[in-house]
N, CA, C and O atoms as a GROMACS GRO file, in nm:
protein
  344
    1MET      N    1   7.626  11.686  11.323
    1MET     CA    2   7.565  11.769  11.439
    1MET      C    3   7.658  11.872  11.455
    1MET      O    4   7.779  11.850  11.455
    2ASP      N    5   7.609  11.982  11.468
    2ASP     CA    6   7.707  12.092  11.482
    2ASP      C    7   7.689  12.194  11.557
    2ASP      O    8   7.614  12.281  11.514
    3ILE      N    9   7.743  12.212  11.672
    3ILE     CA   10   7.695  12.293  11.772
    3ILE      C   11   7.833  12.384  11.814
    3ILE      O   12   7.953  12.357  11.823
    4THR      N   13   7.754  12.501  11.834
    4THR     CA   14   7.834  12.650  11.843
    4THR      C   15   7.845  12.708  11.976
    4THR      O   16   7.740  12.720  12.039
    5SER      N   17   7.940  12.742  12.021
    5SER     CA   18   7.949  12.820  12.146
    5SER      C   19   8.051  12.937  12.128
    5SER      O   20   8.146  12.933  12.049
    6VAL      N   21   8.019  13.048  12.214
    6VAL     CA   22   8.063  13.159  12.209
    6VAL      C   23   8.191  13.181  12.282
    6VAL      O   24   8.189  13.141  12.398
    7VAL      N   25   8.316  13.244  12.234
    7VAL     CA   26   8.430  13.232  12.340
    7VAL      C   27   8.424  13.406  12.382
    7VAL      O   28   8.426  13.489  12.291
    8THR      N   29   8.416  13.443  12.510
    8THR     CA   30   8.419  13.566  12.550
    8THR      C   31   8.534  13.611  12.543
    8THR      O   32   8.627  13.534  12.518
    9SER      N   33   8.557  13.757  12.566
    9SER     CA   34   8.716  13.810  12.552
    9SER      C   35   8.820  13.748  12.659
    9SER      O   36   8.940  13.727  12.644
   10LYS      N   37   8.744  13.727  12.762
   10LYS     CA   38   8.862  13.646  12.868
   10LYS      C   39   8.896  13.506  12.841
   10LYS      O   40   8.935  13.432  12.932
   11GLY      N   41   8.879  13.459  12.695
   11GLY     CA   42   8.897  13.309  12.652
   11GLY      C   43   8.824  13.218  12.725
   11GLY      O   44   8.869  13.105  12.738
   12GLN      N   45   8.688  13.257  12.789
   12GLN     CA   46   8.606  13.140  12.854
   12GLN      C   47   8.474  13.113  12.742
   12GLN      O   48   8.435  13.198  12.663
   13MET      N   49   8.428  13.003  12.753
   13MET     CA   50   8.317  12.975  12.676
   13MET      C   51   8.207  12.861  12.764
   13MET      O   52   8.254  12.778  12.842
   14THR      N   53   8.087  12.870  12.743
   14THR     CA   54   8.005  12.746  12.789
   14THR      C   55   7.970  12.652  12.720
   14THR      O   56   7.909  12.661  12.613
   15LEU      N   57   8.011  12.531  12.786
   15LEU     CA   58   7.977  12.418  12.705
   15LEU      C   59   7.849  12.385  12.687
   15LEU      O   60   7.785  12.370  12.791
   16PRO      N   61   7.779  12.366  12.564
   16PRO     CA   62   7.656  12.370  12.577
   16PRO      C   63   7.596  12.229  12.647
   16PRO      O   64   7.671  12.133  12.664
   17ALA      N   65   7.450  12.225  12.686
   17ALA     CA   66   7.436  12.118  12.765
   17ALA      C   67   7.422  11.989  12.682
   17ALA      O   68   7.441  11.882  12.739
   18LEU      N   69   7.383  11.992  12.526
   18LEU     CA   70   7.414  11.876  12.482
   18LEU      C   71   7.538  11.830  12.516
   18LEU      O   72   7.542  11.728  12.585
   19ILE      N   73   7.649  11.885  12.479
   19ILE     CA   74   7.791  11.820  12.516
   19ILE      C   75   7.822  11.778  12.656
   19ILE      O   76   7.880  11.675  12.691
   20ARG      N   77   7.790  11.843  12.704
   20ARG     CA   78   7.800  11.824  12.882
   20ARG      C   79   7.690  11.679  12.929
   20ARG      O   80   7.712  11.616  13.032
   21LYS      N   81   7.619  11.657  12.871
   21LYS     CA   82   7.552  11.538  12.905
   21LYS      C   83   7.609  11.418  12.784
   21LYS      O   84   7.589  11.298  12.806
   22ALA      N   85   7.647  11.443  12.715
   22ALA     CA   86   7.728  11.336  12.593
   22ALA      C   87   7.851  11.298  12.668
   22ALA      O   88   7.880  11.179  12.658
   23PHE      N   89   7.952  11.391  12.761
   23PHE     CA   90   8.051  11.358  12.813
   23PHE      C   91   8.049  11.343  12.950
   23PHE      O   92   8.150  11.332  13.020
   24LYS      N   93   7.942  11.344  12.987
   24LYS     CA   94   7.887  11.339  13.147
   24LYS      C   95   7.979  11.434  13.227
   24LYS      O   96   8.039  11.401  13.329
   25ILE      N   97   7.983  11.552  13.171
   25ILE     CA   98   8.071  11.687  13.261
   25ILE      C   99   7.968  11.733  13.342
   25ILE      O  100   7.855  11.747  13.295
   26GLY      N  101   7.993  11.757  13.455
   26GLY     CA  102   7.932  11.855  13.505
   26GLY      C  103   7.867  11.800  13.676
   26GLY      O  104   7.859  11.872  13.776
   27SER      N  105   7.826  11.648  13.664
   27SER     CA  106   7.787  11.593  13.786
   27SER      C  107   7.906  11.542  13.885
   27SER      O  108   7.917  11.567  14.005
   28ARG      N  109   7.991  11.464  13.802
   28ARG     CA  110   8.124  11.400  13.876
   28ARG      C  111   8.254  11.503  13.822
   28ARG      O  112   8.344  11.537  13.898
   29SER      N  113   8.247  11.539  13.700
   29SER     CA  114   8.371  11.591  13.630
   29SER      C  115   8.357  11.742  13.629
   29SER      O  116   8.268  11.795  13.563
   30ARG      N  117   8.429  11.801  13.691
   30ARG     CA  118   8.463  11.952  13.673
   30ARG      C  119   8.557  12.016  13.587
   30ARG      O  120   8.559  12.137  13.563
   31ARG      N  121   8.652  11.914  13.533
   31ARG     CA  122   8.768  11.964  13.458
   31ARG      C  123   8.739  11.869  13.324
   31ARG      O  124   8.678  11.764  13.306
   32VAL      N  125   8.802  11.950  13.249
   32VAL     CA  126   8.788  11.871  13.089
   32VAL      C  127   8.956  11.912  13.048
   32VAL      O  128   9.032  12.000  13.090
   33ARG      N  129   8.970  11.820  12.962
   33ARG     CA  130   9.136  11.813  12.922
   33ARG      C  131   9.107  11.786  12.726
   33ARG      O  132   9.048  11.699  12.662
   34PHE      N  133   9.194  11.928  12.680
   34PHE     CA  134   9.175  11.930  12.535
   34PHE      C  135   9.309  11.896  12.486
   34PHE      O  136   9.417  11.942  12.523
   35GLU      N  137   9.278  11.785  12.373
   35GLU     CA  138   9.436  11.738  12.293
   35GLU      C  139   9.401  11.773  12.178
   35GLU      O  140   9.298  11.734  12.122
   36LEU      N  141   9.521  11.887  12.108
   36LEU     CA  142   9.521  11.916  11.970
   36LEU      C  143   9.597  11.805  11.881
   36LEU      O  144   9.707  11.751  11.892
   37CYS      N  145   9.497  11.794  11.795
   37CYS     CA  146   9.556  11.682  11.712
   37CYS      C  147   9.639  11.775  11.597
   37CYS      O  148   9.646  11.897  11.586
   38GLN      N  149   9.710  11.644  11.499
   38GLN     CA  150   9.762  11.703  11.420
   38GLN      C  151   9.710  11.775  11.282
   38GLN      O  152   9.770  11.848  11.203
   39ASP      N  153   9.561  11.722  11.286
   39ASP     CA  154   9.490  11.792  11.153
   39ASP      C  155   9.450  11.897  11.203
   39ASP      O  156   9.362  11.951  11.136
   40GLY      N  157   9.485  11.960  11.312
   40GLY     CA  158   9.395  12.105  11.333
   40GLY      C  159   9.286  12.106  11.416
   40GLY      O  160   9.239  12.210  11.463
   41SER      N  161   9.232  11.967  11.444
   41SER     CA  162   9.118  11.957  11.544
   41SER      C  163   9.160  11.936  11.669
   41SER      O  164   9.280  11.928  11.697
   42ALA      N  165   9.054  11.924  11.765
   42ALA     CA  166   9.089  11.942  11.894
   42ALA      C  167   8.989  11.834  11.974
   42ALA      O  168   8.878  11.825  11.922
   43ARG      N  169   9.011  11.760  12.082
   43ARG     CA  170   8.917  11.634  12.148
   43ARG      C  171   8.918  11.704  12.260
   43ARG      O  172   8.995  11.792  12.296
   44LEU      N  173   8.811  11.650  12.319
   44LEU     CA  174   8.737  11.712  12.459
   44LEU      C  175   8.771  11.580  12.546
   44LEU      O  176   8.741  11.471  12.498
   45TYR      N  177   8.832  11.587  12.675
   45TYR     CA  178   8.797  11.477  12.766
   45TYR      C  179   8.756  11.517  12.878
   45TYR      O  180   8.809  11.620  12.918
   46PRO      N  181   8.679  11.471  12.945
   46PRO     CA  182   8.615  11.464  13.086
   46PRO      C  183   8.742  11.421  13.202
   46PRO      O  184   8.765  11.300  13.213
   47VAL      N  185   8.815  11.509  13.278
   47VAL     CA  186   8.877  11.454  13.375
   47VAL      C  187   8.817  11.444  13.506
   47VAL      O  188   8.769  11.544  13.558
   48LEU      N  189   8.813  11.314  13.571
   48LEU     CA  190   8.768  11.290  13.700
   48LEU      C  191   8.868  11.314  13.805
   48LEU      O  192   8.984  11.272  13.803
   49ASP      N  193   8.810  11.388  13.899
   49ASP     CA  194   8.906  11.455  14.026
   49ASP      C  195   8.911  11.306  14.115
   49ASP      O  196   8.854  11.200  14.086
   50ALA      N  197   8.999  11.335  14.232
   50ALA     CA  198   9.020  11.202  14.294
   50ALA      C  199   8.912  11.157  14.384
   50ALA      O  200   8.898  11.040  14.419
   51THR      N  201   8.813  11.285  14.429
   51THR     CA  202   8.680  11.245  14.491
   51THR      C  203   8.627  11.190  14.420
   51THR      O  204   8.604  11.081  14.473
   52SER      N  205   8.568  11.193  14.283
   52SER     CA  206   8.501  11.115  14.238
   52SER      C  207   8.522  10.978  14.222
   52SER      O  208   8.432  10.912  14.170
   53VAL      N  209   8.616  10.928  14.254
   53VAL     CA  210   8.655  10.763  14.276
   53VAL      C  211   8.692  10.723  14.393
   53VAL      O  212   8.751  10.616  14.408
   54ARG      N  213   8.659  10.815  14.505
   54ARG     CA  214   8.664  10.786  14.639
   54ARG      C  215   8.622  10.667  14.678
   54ARG      O  216   8.511  10.646  14.629
   55GLY      N  217   8.657  10.586  14.738
   55GLY     CA  218   8.595  10.449  14.777
   55GLY      C  219   8.608  10.346  14.696
   55GLY      O  220   8.570  10.236  14.735
   56ALA      N  221   8.656  10.360  14.581
   56ALA     CA  222   8.680  10.230  14.500
   56ALA      C  223   8.767  10.145  14.539
   56ALA      O  224   8.751  10.027  14.507
   57LEU      N  225   8.868  10.179  14.609
   57LEU     CA  226   8.963  10.069  14.650
   57LEU      C  227   8.963  10.107  14.838
   57LEU      O  228   9.069  10.110  14.900
   58HIS      N  229   8.860  10.127  14.888
   58HIS     CA  230   8.833  10.180  15.045
   58HIS      C  231   8.900  10.024  15.116
   58HIS      O  232   8.876   9.909  15.077
   59ASP      N  233   8.979  10.062  15.221
   59ASP     CA  234   9.075   9.998  15.299
   59ASP      C  235   8.989  10.023  15.446
   59ASP      O  236   9.023  10.119  15.514
   60PRO      N  237   8.877   9.936  15.492
   60PRO     CA  238   8.802   9.974  15.619
   60PRO      C  239   8.912  10.011  15.724
   60PRO      O  240   8.886  10.091  15.814
   61SER      N  241   9.023   9.957  15.713
   61SER     CA  242   9.107   9.972  15.854
   61SER      C  243   9.186  10.088  15.848
   61SER      O  244   9.271  10.096  15.936
   62ARG      N  245   9.178  10.191  15.756
   62ARG     CA  246   9.227  10.327  15.741
   62ARG      C  247   9.114  10.433  15.718
   62ARG      O  248   9.022  10.404  15.641
   63PRO      N  249   9.116  10.539  15.772
   63PRO     CA  250   9.006  10.660  15.753
   63PRO      C  251   9.052  10.692  15.642
   63PRO      O  252   9.170  10.674  15.615
   64TYR      N  253   8.945  10.758  15.538
   64TYR     CA  254   8.966  10.816  15.440
   64TYR      C  255   9.049  10.962  15.482
   64TYR      O  256   9.027  11.036  15.578
   65ASP      N  257   9.138  10.974  15.387
   65ASP     CA  258   9.236  11.126  15.381
   65ASP      C  259   9.228  11.173  15.261
   65ASP      O  260   9.294  11.110  15.178
   66SER      N  261   9.158  11.280  15.216
   66SER     CA  262   9.133  11.343  15.114
   66SER      C  263   9.279  11.382  15.048
   66SER      O  264   9.318  11.354  14.934
   67SER      N  265   9.334  11.439  15.127
   67SER     CA  266   9.487  11.500  15.079
   67SER      C  267   9.588  11.407  15.029
   67SER      O  268   9.657  11.425  14.929
   68GLU      N  269   9.591  11.297  15.114
   68GLU     CA  270   9.638  11.178  15.058
   68GLU      C  271   9.608  11.122  14.888
   68GLU      O  272   9.685  11.095  14.795
   69SER      N  273   9.470  11.122  14.902
   69SER     CA  274   9.381  11.078  14.776
   69SER      C  275   9.435  11.181  14.656
   69SER      O  276   9.468  11.135  14.546
   70GLU      N  277   9.442  11.315  14.681
   70GLU     CA  278   9.503  11.411  14.585
   70GLU      C  279   9.630  11.416  14.549
   70GLU      O  280   9.670  11.450  14.438
   71LYS      N  281   9.707  11.376  14.657
   71LYS     CA  282   9.901  11.340  14.615
   71LYS      C  283   9.904  11.250  14.523
   71LYS      O  284   9.962  11.263  14.415
   72ALA      N  285   9.823  11.127  14.570
   72ALA     CA  286   9.829  11.015  14.468
   72ALA      C  287   9.756  11.041  14.330
   72ALA      O  288   9.802  10.985  14.231
   73PHE      N  289   9.672  11.104  14.320
   73PHE     CA  290   9.595  11.139  14.183
   73PHE      C  291   9.716  11.256  14.110
   73PHE      O  292   9.733  11.258  13.988
   74THR      N  293   9.769  11.320  14.172
   74THR     CA  294   9.842  11.413  14.107
   74THR      C  295   9.964  11.341  14.053
   74THR      O  296  10.002  11.353  13.936
   75ALA      N  297  10.020  11.269  14.140
   75ALA     CA  298  10.130  11.187  14.075
   75ALA      C  299  10.113  11.106  13.976
   75ALA      O  300  10.194  11.103  13.884
   76ILE      N  301   9.998  11.022  13.979
   76ILE     CA  302   9.961  10.934  13.843
   76ILE      C  303   9.926  11.030  13.721
   76ILE      O  304   9.941  10.990  13.606
   77SER      N  305   9.881  11.154  13.749
   77SER     CA  306   9.855  11.232  13.643
   77SER      C  307  10.000  11.304  13.561
   77SER      O  308  10.002  11.350  13.447
   78ARG      N  309  10.099  11.296  13.645
   78ARG     CA  310  10.212  11.342  13.598
   78ARG      C  311  10.306  11.235  13.525
   78ARG      O  312  10.372  11.259  13.424
   79GLN      N  313  10.301  11.110  13.597
   79GLN     CA  314  10.342  10.962  13.507
   79GLN      C  315  10.248  10.993  13.406
   79GLN      O  316  10.318  11.010  13.306
   80ALA      N  317  10.168  11.004  13.385
   80ALA     CA  318  10.069  10.982  13.265
   80ALA      C  319  10.112  11.075  13.151
   80ALA      O  320  10.120  11.035  13.034
   81ALA      N  321  10.138  11.201  13.188
   81ALA     CA  322  10.152  11.319  13.108
   81ALA      C  323  10.339  11.305  13.054
   81ALA      O  324  10.397  11.364  12.963
   82LYS      N  325  10.389  11.209  13.148
   82LYS     CA  326  10.552  11.203  13.103
   82LYS      C  327  10.546  11.112  12.969
   82LYS      O  328  10.600  11.134  12.861
   83ILE      N  329  10.455  10.991  13.012
   83ILE     CA  330  10.461  10.901  12.915
   83ILE      C  331  10.398  10.928  12.774
   83ILE      O  332  10.444  10.880  12.671
   84LYS      N  333  10.284  11.011  12.780
   84LYS     CA  334  10.238  11.083  12.678
   84LYS      C  335  10.296  11.144  12.580
   84LYS      O  336  10.276  11.137  12.459
   85SER      N  337  10.403  11.231  12.671
   85SER     CA  338  10.495  11.328  12.584
   85SER      C  339  10.624  11.270  12.518
   85SER      O  340  10.711  11.328  12.453
   86LYS      N  341  10.615  11.174  12.544
   86LYS     CA  342  10.758  11.048  12.507
   86LYS      C  343  10.718  11.027  12.366
   86LYS      O  344  10.782  10.950  12.295
   0.00000   0.00000   0.00000
């Protein structure tokens, strides 16, 4: 299946609905990650933010702090990027 999208002069494009639905982008994920492959192709991955997994490891004795979750998510993302770049 071949799906085409237009890139604007600002470098923006709309992900077609079929792609958003296939990758479940939009309902819980608002970011995407592109991976450039050696063969010249690119891969698209949905990126979940910290609020989309909120409550997965809930500790009832501690109130939820979104800034703490965002900091932890950022630290994990940085570690994953370092590992991948090696």
